[in-house]
Backbone as JSON Lines, residues from 0, in Angstrom:
{"i":0,"aa":"M","n":[11.83,1.75,-11.3],"ca":[11.88,1.02,-9.47],"c":[12.02,1.77,-8.55]}
{"i":1,"aa":"S","n":[11.47,1.66,-7.33],"ca":[11.46,2.3,-6.47],"c":[11.52,1.37,-4.85]}
{"i":2,"aa":"L","n":[12.57,1.22,-4.55],"ca":[12.87,-0.33,-3.83],"c":[13.04,0.78,-2.06]}
{"i":3,"aa":"V","n":[12.04,0.2,-1.33],"ca":[12.09,0.77,-0.04],"c":[12.19,-0.39,1.06]}
{"i":4,"aa":"R","n":[12.92,-0.23,2.18],"ca":[13.29,-0.82,3.07],"c":[11.65,-1.46,3.53]}
{"i":5,"aa":"A","n":[11.5,-2.92,3.95],"ca":[10.54,-3.44,4.44],"c":[10.9,-4.24,5.98]}
{"i":6,"aa":"C","n":[11.56,-4.94,6.15],"ca":[12.15,-5.45,7.6],"c":[13.24,-6.15,7.11]}
{"i":7,"aa":"T","n":[13.77,-6.74,8.06],"ca":[14.81,-7.67,7.83],"c":[14.7,-9.05,7.59]}
{"i":8,"aa":"L","n":[15.26,-9.9,6.77],"ca":[15.21,-11.23,6.59],"c":[14.8,-11.84,7.68]}
{"i":9,"aa":"A","n":[15.62,-12.2,9.06],"ca":[15.13,-12.66,10.14],"c":[13.93,-12.48,10.43]}
{"i":10,"aa":"E","n":[13.25,-11.53,10.16],"ca":[11.66,-11.38,10.41],"c":[10.6,-12.13,9.75]}
{"i":11,"aa":"V","n":[11.07,-12.32,8.63],"ca":[9.94,-12.98,7.73],"c":[9.81,-14.37,7.91]}
{"i":12,"aa":"P","n":[8.91,-14.91,8.11],"ca":[8.56,-16.23,8.65],"c":[8.73,-16.75,7.47]}
{"i":13,"aa":"S","n":[8.76,-18.46,7.4],"ca":[8.55,-19.52,6.52],"c":[6.86,-20.42,6.97]}
{"i":14,"aa":"G","n":[6.09,-20.25,6.3],"ca":[4.76,-21.36,6.67],"c":[3.99,-20.1,7.12]}
{"i":15,"aa":"E","n":[3.92,-18.93,7.49],"ca":[3.27,-18.05,7.94],"c":[3.64,-16.47,7.01]}
{"i":16,"aa":"A","n":[2.66,-15.42,7.67],"ca":[2.95,-14.47,7.25],"c":[2.95,-13.24,7.78]}
{"i":17,"aa":"L","n":[4.02,-12.24,7.38],"ca":[4.32,-10.99,8.38],"c":[3.56,-9.94,7.89]}
{"i":18,"aa":"A","n":[2.93,-9.16,8.26],"ca":[2.13,-7.82,8.04],"c":[3.43,-6.53,8.22]}
{"i":19,"aa":"V","n":[3.23,-6.16,6.73],"ca":[4.63,-4.92,7.29],"c":[3.93,-3.94,6.38]}
{"i":20,"aa":"D","n":[4.08,-2.41,6.95],"ca":[3.5,-1.36,6.16],"c":[4.63,-0.75,5.18]}
{"i":21,"aa":"V","n":[4.56,-0.73,4.17],"ca":[5.63,-0.16,3.43],"c":[4.98,1.3,2.64]}
{"i":22,"aa":"E","n":[5.25,2.31,2.94],"ca":[5.04,3.53,2.23],"c":[3.52,3.41,2.16]}
{"i":23,"aa":"E","n":[2.34,3.8,1.58],"ca":[1.09,3.6,1.8],"c":[0.12,2.43,2.06]}
{"i":24,"aa":"Y","n":[0.75,1.29,1.59],"ca":[0.41,-0.04,1.43],"c":[0.8,-0.86,2.72]}
{"i":25,"aa":"T","n":[0.0,-2.2,3.11],"ca":[0.33,-2.84,3.82],"c":[0.24,-4.07,3.02]}
{"i":26,"aa":"L","n":[1.74,-5.06,3.09],"ca":[2.06,-5.97,2.59],"c":[2.27,-6.98,3.59]}
{"i":27,"aa":"A","n":[1.65,-8.46,2.84],"ca":[1.76,-9.48,3.46],"c":[3.22,-10.2,3.01]}
{"i":28,"aa":"L","n":[3.99,-10.37,3.79],"ca":[5.48,-11.42,3.44],"c":[5.61,-12.86,3.98]}
{"i":29,"aa":"T","n":[6.28,-13.41,2.97],"ca":[6.65,-15.09,3.67],"c":[7.99,-15.57,2.74]}
{"i":30,"aa":"R","n":[8.21,-16.46,3.53],"ca":[9.47,-16.97,2.75],"c":[8.99,-18.36,1.98]}
{"i":31,"aa":"D","n":[9.28,-18.35,0.8],"ca":[9.25,-19.71,0.19],"c":[10.66,-20.32,-0.82]}
{"i":32,"aa":"G","n":[11.07,-21.11,0.43],"ca":[12.69,-21.73,0.01],"c":[13.71,-20.25,0.34]}
{"i":33,"aa":"D","n":[14.31,-19.91,-0.88],"ca":[15.08,-18.96,-0.45],"c":[14.29,-17.31,-0.82]}
{"i":34,"aa":"D","n":[13.26,-17.51,-1.46],"ca":[12.3,-16.37,-1.88],"c":[11.95,-15.79,-0.94]}
{"i":35,"aa":"V","n":[11.73,-14.39,-1.01],"ca":[10.85,-13.86,-0.1],"c":[9.56,-13.34,-1.05]}
{"i":36,"aa":"L","n":[8.3,-13.64,-0.45],"ca":[7.22,-12.99,-1.53],"c":[6.36,-12.17,-0.57]}
{"i":37,"aa":"A","n":[5.82,-11.39,-1.96],"ca":[5.19,-10.05,-1.1],"c":[3.83,-9.82,-1.77]}
{"i":38,"aa":"V","n":[2.68,-9.96,-1.05],"ca":[1.12,-9.41,-1.75],"c":[0.55,-8.19,-0.91]}
{"i":39,"aa":"Q","n":[-0.07,-7.71,-1.49],"ca":[-0.95,-6.53,-0.57],"c":[-1.6,-7.45,0.28]}
{"i":40,"aa":"D","n":[-1.84,-6.88,1.5],"ca":[-2.53,-7.33,2.37],"c":[-3.88,-7.32,2.75]}
{"i":41,"aa":"L","n":[-4.6,-7.55,1.48],"ca":[-5.81,-7.53,1.42],"c":[-6.55,-8.34,0.76]}
{"i":42,"aa":"C","n":[-7.78,-9.1,1.3],"ca":[-8.36,-9.99,0.69],"c":[-9.09,-9.54,-0.59]}
{"i":43,"aa":"S","n":[-9.3,-9.7,-1.7],"ca":[-9.79,-9.1,-3.02],"c":[-11.29,-9.38,-2.83]}
{"i":44,"aa":"H","n":[-11.74,-10.35,-2.0],"ca":[-13.07,-10.94,-1.92],"c":[-13.8,-9.86,-0.7]}
{"i":45,"aa":"A","n":[-12.95,-9.97,0.55],"ca":[-13.59,-9.4,1.66],"c":[-12.73,-8.28,2.59]}
{"i":46,"aa":"A","n":[-12.04,-7.75,1.6],"ca":[-11.21,-6.63,2.22],"c":[-10.66,-7.25,3.48]}
{"i":47,"aa":"V","n":[-10.0,-7.77,4.13],"ca":[-9.77,-8.11,5.43],"c":[-8.1,-8.58,5.43]}
{"i":48,"aa":"A","n":[-7.3,-8.68,6.44],"ca":[-6.07,-8.9,6.09],"c":[-5.57,-10.61,5.73]}
{"i":49,"aa":"L","n":[-5.02,-10.11,4.56],"ca":[-4.54,-11.87,4.47],"c":[-3.31,-12.45,5.38]}
{"i":50,"aa":"S","n":[-2.9,-11.36,6.2],"ca":[-1.36,-11.84,6.8],"c":[-2.32,-12.8,8.56]}
{"i":51,"aa":"E","n":[-3.41,-12.52,8.36],"ca":[-3.64,-13.26,9.46],"c":[-4.23,-14.53,9.35]}
{"i":52,"aa":"G","n":[-4.37,-15.16,7.77],"ca":[-4.57,-16.28,7.46],"c":[-3.26,-17.24,7.6]}
{"i":53,"aa":"D","n":[-3.84,-18.47,6.93],"ca":[-2.48,-19.64,7.06],"c":[-1.6,-19.53,5.66]}
{"i":54,"aa":"V","n":[-0.35,-19.69,5.59],"ca":[0.26,-20.0,4.61],"c":[0.68,-21.18,4.16]}
{"i":55,"aa":"E","n":[0.73,-21.97,2.72],"ca":[1.02,-23.47,2.58],"c":[1.83,-23.34,1.46]}
{"i":56,"aa":"T","n":[2.73,-24.14,1.4],"ca":[3.48,-24.42,0.69],"c":[3.34,-26.0,0.3]}
{"i":57,"aa":"G","n":[3.64,-26.03,-0.99],"ca":[3.35,-27.61,-1.99],"c":[4.65,-27.83,-2.19]}
{"i":58,"aa":"P","n":[4.98,-29.41,-2.48],"ca":[5.89,-29.7,-2.56],"c":[6.45,-29.47,-4.07]}
{"i":59,"aa":"G","n":[5.63,-28.82,-4.93],"ca":[5.97,-28.57,-6.32],"c":[6.0,-27.24,-6.33]}
{"i":60,"aa":"G","n":[6.31,-26.46,-5.63],"ca":[6.88,-25.34,-5.13],"c":[5.8,-24.09,-5.19]}
{"i":61,"aa":"G","n":[4.55,-24.26,-5.13],"ca":[3.54,-23.46,-4.83],"c":[3.56,-22.88,-3.5]}
{"i":62,"aa":"C","n":[3.21,-21.65,-3.28],"ca":[3.0,-20.91,-2.13],"c":[1.85,-20.28,-2.12]}
{"i":63,"aa":"E","n":[0.76,-20.48,-1.31],"ca":[-0.76,-20.1,-1.22],"c":[-0.69,-19.49,0.37]}
{"i":64,"aa":"I","n":[-1.45,-18.21,0.12],"ca":[-2.24,-17.56,1.68],"c":[-3.4,-17.89,1.51]}
{"i":65,"aa":"E","n":[-4.07,-18.13,2.63],"ca":[-5.81,-18.25,2.46],"c":[-6.31,-17.29,3.49]}
{"i":66,"aa":"C","n":[-7.46,-16.8,2.77],"ca":[-8.15,-15.32,3.9],"c":[-8.73,-16.66,5.3]}
{"i":67,"aa":"W","n":[-8.65,-15.88,6.18],"ca":[-9.04,-16.41,7.51],"c":[-10.78,-16.73,7.3]}
{"i":68,"aa":"L","n":[-11.3,-15.22,6.59],"ca":[-12.65,-14.99,7.03],"c":[-13.68,-16.14,6.09]}
{"i":69,"aa":"H","n":[-13.08,-16.24,4.76],"ca":[-14.04,-17.19,4.06],"c":[-13.21,-18.04,2.9]}
{"i":70,"aa":"G","n":[-12.09,-18.32,3.4],"ca":[-11.13,-19.48,2.75],"c":[-10.89,-19.13,1.23]}
{"i":71,"aa":"S","n":[-10.49,-18.31,0.8],"ca":[-10.48,-17.49,-0.34],"c":[-8.94,-18.09,-0.38]}
{"i":72,"aa":"R","n":[-8.26,-18.52,-1.49],"ca":[-6.65,-18.69,-1.39],"c":[-6.09,-18.47,-2.59]}
{"i":73,"aa":"F","n":[-5.11,-17.22,-2.48],"ca":[-4.03,-16.8,-3.13],"c":[-2.57,-17.52,-3.44]}
{"i":74,"aa":"D","n":[-2.09,-17.3,-4.75],"ca":[-1.16,-17.67,-5.14],"c":[-0.16,-16.7,-4.88]}
{"i":75,"aa":"M","n":[0.95,-16.87,-3.65],"ca":[1.69,-15.63,-3.5],"c":[2.83,-15.01,-4.59]}
{"i":76,"aa":"R","n":[3.08,-15.88,-5.23],"ca":[3.9,-15.2,-6.52],"c":[3.03,-14.68,-7.63]}
{"i":77,"aa":"T","n":[1.9,-15.03,-7.83],"ca":[0.93,-14.41,-9.06],"c":[-0.21,-13.64,-8.53]}
{"i":78,"aa":"G","n":[-0.36,-13.77,-7.32],"ca":[-1.52,-13.22,-6.63],"c":[-2.89,-13.96,-7.14]}
{"i":79,"aa":"A","n":[-3.08,-14.4,-7.91],"ca":[-4.47,-15.39,-8.47],"c":[-4.99,-15.83,-7.02]}
{"i":80,"aa":"P","n":[-5.98,-15.9,-7.43],"ca":[-6.96,-16.73,-6.54],"c":[-7.32,-18.33,-7.36]}
{"i":81,"aa":"S","n":[-7.13,-19.21,-6.04],"ca":[-7.03,-20.18,-6.6],"c":[-8.68,-21.13,-5.83]}
{"i":82,"aa":"G","n":[-9.26,-20.41,-4.97],"ca":[-9.98,-20.85,-4.19],"c":[-11.43,-19.7,-4.15]}
{"i":83,"aa":"L","n":[-12.8,-19.95,-4.32],"ca":[-13.99,-19.3,-4.05],"c":[-13.82,-19.15,-2.64]}
{"i":84,"aa":"P","n":[-14.27,-17.75,-2.64],"ca":[-15.4,-17.3,-3.12],"c":[-14.91,-15.47,-3.77]}
{"i":85,"aa":"A","n":[-12.91,-15.47,-3.84],"ca":[-12.72,-14.49,-4.44],"c":[-12.5,-15.11,-5.69]}
{"i":86,"aa":"T","n":[-12.51,-13.82,-6.83],"ca":[-12.65,-14.28,-8.28],"c":[-11.34,-13.33,-8.77]}
{"i":87,"aa":"E","n":[-11.19,-12.18,-7.92],"ca":[-9.57,-10.94,-8.47],"c":[-8.62,-11.35,-7.54]}
{"i":88,"aa":"P","n":[-7.4,-11.07,-8.47],"ca":[-6.25,-11.64,-7.9],"c":[-5.91,-10.19,-6.99]}
{"i":89,"aa":"V","n":[-4.95,-10.4,-6.22],"ca":[-4.37,-9.55,-5.46],"c":[-3.16,-8.92,-6.06]}
{"i":90,"aa":"A","n":[-2.47,-7.86,-5.49],"ca":[-1.32,-6.78,-6.1],"c":[0.01,-7.92,-5.39]}
{"i":91,"aa":"T","n":[0.95,-8.49,-6.36],"ca":[2.41,-9.18,-6.02],"c":[3.09,-8.11,-6.3]}
{"i":92,"aa":"F","n":[4.15,-7.82,-5.42],"ca":[5.37,-6.95,-5.63],"c":[6.86,-7.62,-5.42]}
{"i":93,"aa":"R","n":[7.78,-7.06,-6.01],"ca":[8.91,-7.53,-6.49],"c":[9.6,-6.82,-4.96]}
{"i":94,"aa":"T","n":[10.47,-8.15,-4.57],"ca":[11.46,-7.91,-3.29],"c":[13.0,-8.37,-3.79]}
{"i":95,"aa":"E","n":[13.8,-7.72,-2.92],"ca":[15.08,-8.0,-2.39],"c":[15.62,-8.2,-1.62]}
{"i":96,"aa":"V","n":[16.55,-8.75,-1.43],"ca":[17.24,-9.14,-0.06],"c":[18.97,-8.51,-0.6]}
{"i":97,"aa":"R","n":[19.25,-7.68,0.54],"ca":[20.42,-6.95,0.49],"c":[21.14,-7.0,1.92]}
{"i":98,"aa":"D","n":[22.49,-7.13,1.75],"ca":[23.58,-7.29,2.97],"c":[23.84,-5.93,3.66]}
{"i":99,"aa":"E","n":[23.67,-5.52,4.72],"ca":[23.89,-4.05,5.33],"c":[24.32,-4.38,6.3]}
{"i":100,"aa":"D","n":[25.69,-4.3,6.47],"ca":[26.43,-4.4,7.92],"c":[26.32,-5.35,8.63]}
{"i":101,"aa":"G","n":[26.06,-6.7,7.64],"ca":[26.16,-8.01,8.16],"c":[24.51,-8.49,8.53]}
{"i":102,"aa":"Q","n":[23.54,-7.6,8.31],"ca":[22.54,-7.62,8.31],"c":[21.51,-8.02,6.77]}
{"i":103,"aa":"Q","n":[20.81,-8.95,6.76],"ca":[19.97,-9.25,5.41],"c":[18.76,-8.63,5.81]}
{"i":104,"aa":"V","n":[18.61,-7.57,4.8],"ca":[17.37,-6.9,4.76],"c":[16.47,-6.62,3.61]}
{"i":105,"aa":"V","n":[15.25,-6.87,3.79],"ca":[14.11,-7.1,2.55],"c":[13.36,-5.73,2.13]}
{"i":106,"aa":"Y","n":[14.01,-5.72,0.92],"ca":[13.54,-4.52,0.51],"c":[12.39,-4.51,-0.54]}
{"i":107,"aa":"V","n":[11.45,-3.95,-0.78],"ca":[10.07,-4.17,-1.71],"c":[10.16,-2.8,-2.98]}
{"i":108,"aa":"D","n":[9.85,-2.91,-4.02],"ca":[9.38,-2.22,-4.97],"c":[7.82,-1.76,-5.13]}
{"i":109,"aa":"V","n":[7.44,-0.69,-4.26],"ca":[6.06,-0.29,-4.4],"c":[5.88,0.51,-5.49]}
{"i":110,"aa":"A","n":[6.58,0.89,-6.48],"ca":[6.26,1.68,-7.11],"c":[5.18,1.13,-8.6]}
{"i":111,"aa":"S","n":[5.57,-0.36,-8.97],"ca":[4.51,-1.36,-9.46],"c":[4.52,-2.3,-9.0]}
{"i":112,"aa":"T","n":[3.69,-3.0,-9.56],"ca":[3.38,-4.5,-9.22],"c":[3.84,-5.58,-10.03]}
{"i":113,"aa":"L","n":[4.31,-6.65,-9.71],"ca":[4.77,-7.8,-10.67],"c":[3.49,-8.51,-11.54]}
{"i":114,"aa":"N","n":[2.32,-8.18,-10.93],"ca":[1.19,-8.8,-12.01],"c":[0.33,-7.64,-12.7]}
{"i":115,"aa":"G","n":[0.44,-6.75,-12.49],"ca":[-0.1,-5.58,-13.25],"c":[-1.34,-4.75,-12.42]}
{"i":116,"aa":"V","n":[-1.62,-5.74,-11.09],"ca":[-2.88,-5.4,-10.48],"c":[-2.87,-3.79,-9.55]}
{"i":117,"aa":"T","n":[-3.47,-3.2,-9.69],"ca":[-3.43,-1.82,-9.14],"c":[-3.99,-2.03,-7.71]}
{"i":118,"aa":"P","n":[-3.35,-1.66,-6.71],"ca":[-3.52,-2.23,-5.36],"c":[-4.45,-1.25,-4.71]}
{"i":119,"aa":"G","n":[-5.35,-1.63,-4.01],"ca":[-6.58,-1.09,-3.74],"c":[-6.58,-0.44,-2.4]}
């Protein structure tokens, strides 16, 4: 496990995504309640930035990000596609929020993925 500083918690929006460069990857981060979720900021179908699309949270606790180009949707927790044309998942990453000198900071583990998908 290799946690790398990504941004402050205050920068991470709820209901939309923030693009953040962490080492060699660009990630899309969002909040779902108290959780910070991170996926690779790259649609598995069209190779465009997912952070430019909409993020929706459902009453059952689901959180999805939609690709702005063709409308593919991905579960922010599992990376699984829930709408065509995408059929392959996107990489998901573990996050951790730490208190540093009174400021909450988001760290991401980019050494491995939660869902086993190799980042592209």
